[in-house]
C-alpha positions as CSV (number, residue, x, y, z in Angstrom):
1,M,-10.9,30.6,17.0
2,I,-10.7,27.2,15.3
3,N,-13.0,26.9,12.3
4,N,-12.8,23.1,12.0
5,P,-13.4,21.6,15.4
6,H,-14.6,18.3,13.8
7,N,-11.1,17.9,12.4
8,I,-9.6,17.9,15.9
9,N,-9.6,14.7,17.9
10,R,-8.3,14.3,21.5
11,L,-7.0,10.8,22.3
12,I,-5.3,9.3,25.3
13,F,-2.8,6.5,25.3
14,E,-1.2,5.5,28.6
15,D,0.1,8.8,30.0
16,K,0.1,10.6,26.7
17,E,-2.4,13.2,25.4
18,I,-2.6,13.2,21.6
19,I,-4.3,15.9,19.6
20,L,-5.1,14.3,16.2
21,L,-5.5,16.8,13.4
22,G,-7.2,15.7,10.1
23,T,-6.1,17.9,7.2
24,A,-6.4,18.1,3.4
25,H,-3.0,18.1,1.7
26,V,-4.1,20.9,-0.6
27,S,-6.1,23.2,1.7
28,K,-5.2,26.7,3.0
29,E,-7.7,26.2,5.8
30,S,-5.8,23.1,7.0
31,V,-2.6,25.1,7.0
32,R,-4.2,27.7,9.3
33,L,-5.6,25.0,11.5
34,V,-2.2,23.3,12.0
35,D,-0.5,26.6,12.8
36,H,-3.2,27.6,15.3
37,V,-3.3,24.3,17.2
38,I,0.4,23.8,17.5
39,E,0.9,27.4,18.7
40,S,-1.9,27.2,21.3
41,E,-1.2,23.6,22.5
42,K,2.7,23.9,22.6
43,P,3.2,20.1,22.4
44,D,6.3,18.1,23.3
45,I,6.2,16.4,19.9
46,V,4.7,17.0,16.5
47,C,4.0,13.9,14.5
48,V,3.6,14.4,10.7
49,E,2.3,12.1,8.0
50,L,5.7,11.9,6.3
51,C,8.2,9.2,5.7
52,E,12.0,9.8,5.8
53,S,12.3,10.2,2.0
54,R,9.4,12.7,1.8
55,F,10.7,14.6,4.8
56,Q,14.1,14.9,3.1
57,S,12.5,16.1,-0.1
58,I,11.0,19.0,1.9
59,R,14.3,19.7,3.7
60,Q,16.6,19.2,0.7
61,K,15.3,21.0,-2.4
62,D,18.4,19.7,-4.4
63,K,17.8,16.1,-3.4
64,W,17.3,15.1,-7.1
65,L,20.9,16.1,-7.9
66,D,22.1,13.0,-6.1
67,K,19.7,10.6,-7.9
68,D,21.6,7.9,-9.9
69,I,19.2,6.9,-12.8
70,I,21.4,4.0,-13.9
71,K,21.2,2.6,-10.3
72,V,17.4,3.0,-10.3
73,I,17.1,0.9,-13.5
74,K,19.5,-1.8,-12.3
75,E,17.7,-2.1,-9.0
76,K,14.3,-2.5,-10.9
77,K,12.9,0.6,-9.2
78,S,11.9,2.5,-12.4
79,F,8.2,2.0,-12.0
80,L,8.3,2.9,-8.3
81,L,10.1,6.1,-9.0
82,L,7.8,7.0,-11.9
83,S,4.7,6.3,-9.8
84,N,6.1,8.5,-7.0
85,L,6.7,11.3,-9.5
86,L,3.2,11.0,-11.0
87,L,1.7,11.1,-7.5
88,A,3.8,14.2,-6.6
89,S,2.7,15.8,-9.9
90,F,-1.0,15.3,-9.1
91,Q,-0.6,16.9,-5.7
92,K,1.6,19.7,-6.9
93,R,-0.7,20.7,-9.7
94,I,-3.8,20.8,-7.4
95,A,-1.8,22.9,-4.9
96,E,-0.7,25.2,-7.7
97,K,-4.3,25.7,-8.9
98,F,-5.4,26.7,-5.4
99,D,-2.3,28.8,-4.9
100,I,-0.7,26.9,-2.1
101,K,2.5,24.8,-1.7
102,P,2.0,21.0,-2.0
103,G,1.9,19.5,1.4
104,E,2.0,23.0,3.0
105,E,0.2,21.8,6.1
106,M,3.0,19.3,6.8
107,I,5.6,22.0,6.2
108,K,3.7,24.3,8.5
109,A,3.5,21.6,11.1
110,I,7.3,21.2,11.1
111,E,7.9,24.9,11.2
112,A,5.3,25.6,13.9
113,G,6.6,22.6,16.0
114,E,10.2,23.8,15.8
115,A,9.0,27.4,16.7
116,V,7.5,26.1,20.0
117,G,10.5,23.9,20.7
118,A,8.7,20.6,19.9
119,G,10.5,17.6,18.4
120,I,9.4,16.3,15.0
121,H,8.4,12.7,14.7
122,L,7.9,11.0,11.3
123,A,4.9,8.8,11.3
124,D,4.2,7.5,7.8
125,R,5.5,4.3,6.2
126,N,8.2,4.6,3.5
127,I,6.3,5.1,0.2
128,R,8.7,2.6,-1.4
129,I,7.3,-0.1,0.8
130,T,3.7,0.9,0.1
131,L,4.2,1.1,-3.7
132,T,6.2,-2.2,-3.8
133,K,3.5,-4.0,-1.8
134,T,0.9,-2.5,-4.1
135,W,2.8,-3.7,-7.2
136,R,3.1,-7.3,-5.8
137,V,-0.6,-7.8,-5.3
138,M,-1.5,-6.6,-8.8
139,G,-1.9,-8.7,-11.9
140,W,-0.5,-7.7,-15.3
141,W,-3.7,-6.0,-16.5
142,D,-4.1,-4.2,-13.1
143,K,-0.6,-2.8,-13.5
144,I,-1.4,-1.4,-16.9
145,K,-4.6,0.2,-15.4
146,L,-2.6,1.6,-12.5
147,L,0.0,3.2,-14.8
148,F,-2.6,4.8,-17.1
149,Q,-4.7,5.9,-14.1
150,L,-1.7,7.7,-12.7
151,I,-1.0,9.4,-16.1
152,L,-4.6,10.3,-16.8
153,S,-4.9,11.8,-13.3
154,L,-2.6,14.6,-14.6
155,G,-5.2,15.6,-17.2
156,K,-8.0,15.8,-14.6
157,I,-6.6,18.7,-12.6
158,D,-8.5,21.4,-14.4
159,E,-11.8,19.7,-13.5
160,V,-11.0,19.8,-9.7
161,N,-13.0,22.4,-7.8
162,E,-13.5,23.4,-4.2
163,E,-16.1,20.6,-3.6
164,D,-13.5,18.1,-4.8
165,I,-11.0,19.5,-2.3
166,E,-13.6,18.9,0.5
167,K,-13.9,15.3,-0.7
168,M,-10.2,14.9,-0.7
169,K,-10.2,15.8,3.0
170,Q,-12.0,12.5,3.6
171,E,-9.7,10.5,1.4
172,D,-6.0,9.8,1.0
173,V,-4.4,11.2,-2.2
174,L,-3.4,7.6,-3.3
175,Q,-7.0,6.5,-2.7
176,T,-8.4,9.4,-4.7
177,I,-6.2,8.7,-7.8
178,L,-6.5,4.9,-7.7
179,A,-10.2,4.7,-6.9
180,D,-11.1,2.9,-10.1
181,V,-8.3,0.3,-9.8
182,G,-9.2,-0.2,-6.1
183,K,-12.8,-1.2,-7.0
184,S,-11.6,-4.3,-8.8
185,L,-8.8,-5.0,-6.4
186,P,-9.8,-4.9,-2.7
187,A,-6.3,-5.8,-1.5
188,L,-5.1,-2.5,-2.9
189,N,-7.3,-0.5,-0.5
190,D,-6.0,-2.6,2.3
191,I,-2.3,-1.7,1.5
192,L,-3.0,2.0,0.7
193,I,-5.3,2.8,3.5
194,D,-5.9,0.1,6.1
195,E,-2.2,-0.8,6.6
196,R,-1.1,2.8,6.7
197,D,-3.9,3.6,9.2
198,R,-2.4,0.9,11.5
199,Y,1.1,2.1,10.8
200,L,0.3,5.7,11.7
201,T,-1.6,4.6,14.8
202,H,1.5,2.7,16.1
203,K,3.9,5.5,15.3
204,I,1.7,8.2,16.9
205,R,1.1,6.1,20.0
206,T,4.8,5.3,20.5
207,A,6.1,8.8,19.8
208,P,8.1,10.3,22.7
209,G,6.7,13.0,24.9
210,N,3.5,13.4,26.9
211,K,1.7,15.9,24.8
212,I,1.6,15.2,21.0
213,V,0.0,16.9,18.1
214,A,-0.3,14.5,15.1
215,V,-1.0,16.0,11.7
216,V,-2.4,13.4,9.2
217,G,-4.6,13.4,6.2
218,A,-8.3,13.5,7.2
219,G,-8.9,10.2,5.3
220,H,-6.8,8.4,7.9
221,V,-8.5,9.8,11.0
222,P,-11.4,7.2,11.1
223,G,-8.9,4.3,10.7
224,I,-6.5,5.7,13.4
225,K,-9.4,6.0,15.8
226,K,-10.6,2.5,14.9
227,Y,-7.2,0.9,15.7
228,W,-6.3,3.2,18.6
229,N,-6.9,0.6,21.4
230,Q,-6.0,-2.5,19.4
231,D,-2.7,-4.4,19.3
232,I,-0.7,-3.8,16.0
233,D,1.9,-6.1,14.5
234,F,4.2,-3.2,13.5
235,E,7.0,-5.4,12.1
236,A,4.6,-7.1,9.6
237,L,3.6,-3.6,8.3
238,E,7.2,-2.8,7.5
239,Q,8.0,-6.0,5.7
240,I,7.8,-6.4,2.0
241,P,6.5,-9.9,1.3
242,P,8.5,-12.1,-1.0
243,K,7.2,-12.4,-4.6
244,G,4.5,-15.0,-4.8
245,K,5.5,-18.6,-5.9
246,T,3.1,-18.4,-8.8
247,S,4.7,-15.4,-10.4
248,G,8.1,-16.9,-9.8
249,I,7.1,-20.2,-11.5
250,L,5.4,-18.4,-14.4
251,K,8.6,-16.5,-15.1
252,W,10.1,-19.8,-16.0
253,I,7.0,-21.7,-17.3
254,I,6.2,-19.2,-20.1
255,P,9.7,-19.1,-21.6
256,T,9.9,-22.9,-21.3
257,A,6.5,-23.2,-23.0
258,I,7.7,-21.0,-25.8
259,L,10.8,-23.0,-26.4
260,V,8.7,-26.2,-26.4
261,L,6.5,-24.7,-29.0
262,F,9.5,-23.9,-31.1
263,G,10.6,-27.5,-30.7
264,L,7.2,-28.9,-31.7
265,G,7.1,-26.6,-34.7
266,F,10.4,-27.9,-36.1
267,Y,9.7,-31.5,-35.1
268,H,6.1,-31.8,-36.5
269,G,6.0,-29.2,-39.2
270,G,9.5,-29.1,-40.3
271,A,11.9,-26.2,-40.8
272,N,9.4,-24.0,-42.5
273,T,6.8,-24.2,-39.7
274,G,9.5,-23.7,-37.0
275,T,10.9,-20.7,-38.9
276,N,7.5,-19.2,-39.2
277,M,6.9,-19.5,-35.5
278,I,10.2,-17.8,-34.7
279,T,9.3,-15.1,-37.2
280,W,6.0,-14.4,-35.4
281,W,7.7,-14.4,-32.0
282,V,10.4,-12.0,-33.1
283,M,7.9,-9.7,-34.9
284,A,5.3,-9.6,-32.1
285,N,7.8,-9.0,-29.3
286,G,10.1,-6.7,-31.2
287,I,7.4,-4.5,-32.8
288,L,5.4,-4.0,-29.7
289,A,8.4,-3.4,-27.5
290,G,9.7,-0.9,-30.1
291,L,6.2,0.7,-30.2
292,G,6.4,1.2,-26.4
293,A,9.8,2.9,-26.8
294,I,8.4,5.1,-29.5
295,I,5.4,6.1,-27.3
296,A,8.1,7.2,-24.7
297,L,9.8,9.3,-27.5
298,A,13.0,7.2,-27.1
299,H,16.2,7.8,-28.9
300,P,16.4,5.9,-32.3
301,L,19.2,3.7,-30.8
302,T,16.9,2.9,-27.9
303,I,14.0,2.0,-30.2
304,L,16.4,-0.3,-32.1
305,S,17.7,-1.9,-29.0
306,S,14.2,-2.6,-27.7
307,V,13.2,-4.3,-31.0
308,L,16.3,-6.4,-30.9
309,A,16.3,-7.2,-27.2
310,A,12.6,-8.0,-26.6
311,P,12.5,-11.4,-28.4
312,L,15.5,-12.5,-26.4
313,T,14.8,-11.0,-23.0
314,S,11.2,-12.4,-23.1
315,L,12.9,-15.9,-23.0
316,N,15.1,-14.9,-20.1
317,P,13.3,-14.3,-16.8
318,M,16.3,-12.5,-15.4
319,I,16.4,-9.7,-17.9
320,A,13.6,-7.3,-19.2
321,A,13.6,-5.5,-22.5
322,G,12.8,-2.2,-20.7
323,W,15.9,-2.4,-18.6
324,V,18.0,-2.8,-21.7
325,A,16.2,0.1,-23.5
326,G,16.4,2.2,-20.3
327,L,20.2,1.8,-20.1
328,V,20.6,2.6,-23.8
329,E,18.5,5.7,-23.4
330,A,20.4,6.8,-20.3
331,F,23.7,6.5,-22.2
332,S,22.3,8.0,-25.5
333,R,20.8,11.0,-23.8
334,K,22.6,11.2,-20.5
335,P,20.7,13.4,-18.0
336,K,22.4,16.7,-17.1
337,V,22.3,18.7,-13.9
338,R,19.7,21.0,-15.4
339,D,17.4,17.9,-15.9
340,F,17.5,17.2,-12.2
341,E,17.1,20.9,-11.4
342,Q,14.1,21.1,-13.7
343,L,12.4,17.9,-12.5
344,P,10.1,19.5,-9.9
345,E,8.8,21.8,-12.6
346,D,8.7,19.4,-15.5
347,I,6.5,16.8,-13.6
348,L,3.8,19.4,-13.4
349,S,2.7,18.5,-17.0
350,L,2.4,15.5,-19.2
351,K,4.6,17.2,-21.7
352,G,7.2,17.7,-19.0
353,F,7.3,14.0,-18.3
354,W,8.3,13.3,-21.9
355,K,10.6,16.4,-22.1
356,N,12.7,15.8,-19.1
357,K,15.5,13.2,-19.8
358,I,15.1,11.6,-16.4
359,T,11.4,10.9,-16.5
360,R,11.6,10.0,-20.2
361,I,14.1,7.2,-19.3
362,L,11.6,5.9,-16.7
363,L,8.9,6.0,-19.4
364,V,11.1,4.1,-21.8
365,V,11.6,1.4,-19.2
366,V,7.9,1.1,-18.3
367,F,6.4,1.3,-21.8
368,T,9.0,-1.0,-23.4
369,N,8.4,-3.6,-20.7
370,L,4.6,-3.3,-21.3
371,G,5.1,-3.6,-25.0
372,S,7.3,-6.7,-24.7
373,S,4.9,-8.3,-22.2
374,L,2.0,-7.7,-24.6
375,G,4.1,-9.0,-27.5
376,T,4.5,-12.3,-25.6
377,F,0.7,-12.8,-25.2
378,V,0.1,-11.8,-28.8
379,A,2.8,-14.1,-30.2
380,I,1.6,-17.3,-28.4
381,P,-1.7,-17.7,-30.2
382,L,-0.1,-16.8,-33.6
383,M,2.5,-19.5,-33.0
384,V,0.0,-22.1,-32.0
385,K,-2.0,-21.2,-35.2
386,V,1.0,-21.9,-37.3
387,L,1.6,-25.2,-35.5
């Protein structure tokens, strides 16, 4: 007997029958529901709310052994990887508290589907696309709020109870964690929820087979039903929009403005004024970038490199102080195999993020960049005051 009939929705698309299951990613009851429905319905295809990378992380427990941290830094994906790990940590810790595996309902859907001879169809958008689009629409202050919202979410796990789990059944995990940021940035909810609702709708409707069981988070069910009979521009949902012209222009305007200020200082105030302006610039950028590296518990050489690099990289739109610091940290404390092996366990706590050499490198990149950016905004009024 199915205990949650309201989480089962039967939909029709052309000649296909779709049984849409709304689940909570941290609920034992959802696991039982998924197993029961797939076993009784015996579908041709089981759709799961997973992208290829998340599917492989389930299939390949040693996936982290192949991760090249240097490549991550050079490709400017440090924040994306750190965000992904923080989200995984949030979900894993809740699952651990309630004595279930994280994403167990998706694992059960795959196992139950294979047991009845059904094909497995991945229906979610690549999380890299989702997080990249999220990052692109956010301003500097929103990015800081996002980072700290993700970190602070780790400390709220002990406050989660069964009632909160029921609420999570009606929301996406990303939506739950980023609720405060989303209130001030409506575009964020559009990317995290609305776009993925449309993406899931398209992937489920176009799955092969005539009888399909689709397992998705319950927070996506209303959106999928809303878009079920609408045309969807699928290609647009997979595209990462180019960086806005404004941000591209600002990357060059700010360094140019700083150099102009230096020139004005030397021209109008003489060598003493110009030198004082440069001193404020170097101190503000270097000290705050170094402070960011210290917060990440970086190696002494990394801290020194961030202090020396920040005043220069802030004038070069093509290089960031965090990238320099991250590379120095990676070479100073090169991650070993055990760091990759321990990563799934270490991300279960804030202490673990700072302890593991891989996540500490990511923290160095992010916090050093934040410190350097803050240093730029602190330095400008100080330089103008001297002028």
